[in-house]
C-alpha positions, 0 to 999 in steps of 0.5 A: 062218762058225763052226759049233758044233752047228748048221748051216743051209740056206735054200731059197727059192721065187722070189718076191722078186728072188731065191725061193721061196724061189718060188720056191720058199722054204725055210729048213732048219736042221741039228742034229747032236748027238753020239751022237744022230741028226741032224735038219733043219728046212725053213721056207717063207719067204713067209707063214712067215718073211717077208711081203713084206720084213717078218718075220712076228711074232717069226720072227727070234727063232725063227731065232736060237734055231737059231744060235750067238750068235757064228756069224758064188724072181730074184737070185743065191744070194750076194745073196739070202743077204746080203738075208735076213741083213739082214732076219732078223738072222742070218748066212746063208751062200750055201751055205745058200740054195736058191732055186726056180731053183737046180735049173736048175744041174743042166741046165748040161751040157745047155744050157751052150752053147745059146741059152736065154731066161729070164724073171721079175722081178729079173735072170733072165739074170744068174742063169742066167749065174752058173750057167754058161749061156753064152748066157742072154738075158732075155726082155726083151732077146730081145723087143727083137731082134724088131720088133713081136713084142709088139703092145701094147708101144707102150701099156706106158708103165709098163715099166721096163727094168733095165740088164742087160736091155737089148741087149748086144753078143752073140757070136751072132745071137739072131734066127737061132739057135734057142732050145733052152730057156725058163726061168721063173726068178721071177714074170713081170712082163709076162704078156701079153708073156711069154705071147705071146713064149713061145708064139712060141718054143715053137710055132716050134721056137725061132725066132719066125716060123718053123714047126717041130714041135719044141717047145723045153724049158720049165722053171718054178722053182715051181708055187704057184698062190697065195702070201701077200705083204703084201696081206691076201689071197693073190696069184697065183703062178708056178703061175697063170702056168703055167696061163695059158700052158699054156691058151693054148698048148694052144688055139693049138697042136695038141700040148699044152705039155710042161714041167717044174716044179721047185717044191713039191710036187715030191718033187725039192725035198725030196730036194734039200733033204736032199742040201744038208743032208747037204753042210752036215753034212759041213762041220760042224767036227770040233771039234764032234763026238766021235770016235764021231760023226765016222765017222757024220756022213754018215748019213741024218737021222732026222727032217726037219721041213717048216714051211709055210703052204700045205697044197697045196704045203708039206704035200702035198710033205712028205707025198709025200716020205715018211720022214723028213719031218714036216710042220708047218702054220702059220696065218701065211699061206695057211692060216688054218683052225681045224682041220687041212687036210682034203685035205692034213693036216699032222702038226702045226698051230700058230699061229706059227713060234715055236711050231713051233720050240719044239715041235721043240726040245722034241721033240728035246732032251727 
């Protein structure tokens, strides 16, 4: 991909067989202008850029303003980049895609050779395997190794299984080796089964049917309670599933559930976005930079804009992250209020993402 004075990052909560961008779902654009401080833009995808698989308003046109004309949240980043490129009509490189489950890569050194289970729509085990986890098994496949672990399975005639989730010839025995960690990679499909089997894993020390005081590690890629999809009103997100699992686990186990959620408003999400923008900054073509700026191209950003539709995750997260984040709230998804949100007020409220982009370009280039 050719870079002029523009490079971009995409972070997505795990919602589509991605995140999400889930999630966890943010598109970030980095601008580096000679002799001027650089700035970045992070877009929440669902409810701001896309609604389901359809663009929201003229969002593709807004994004194209950030791209050179000749440039160019439960699937791997490379596939999600290709998918978004087709939906939005702009070329997106895999390095620009940061999904809700992308931070799971950082846990590779801890669980690379350990048995881990992954759940969520799409191909959660494939995602984990591509990250380098050598013993990643989908919860769908893991369940198939334990007879009657899901008592409602005979009644689930609607269930469809992807080929990648069927039993494979594993190099280990999933029925005798303890699960060391469970990952919710994207929005779970079969809540009743997933909650049942996860509770079995978590309260047995990683081996259903056994007893142990040790709880395996539990990770969520996102924590939004609701998100905006195609249906007019908000849909329950991964945060709702986490609440359901936690509530049930805490009622049937004498110790509360221990877990880690990497989704917004966790400050880690915003630090990670800034870090990747810094990486993109270092990839900017030297031909696009004058000599004065080349020596400074790794400096911190003066402003990072967060454009989102959900005050409790997008705006709250940006506010908690602090400088250099500037929050912009759109009325395109979860938020539809006339005035600013009372609990998590944004620095700016606009009707559409086009207005947000126009404001930023006017502010930065005026």
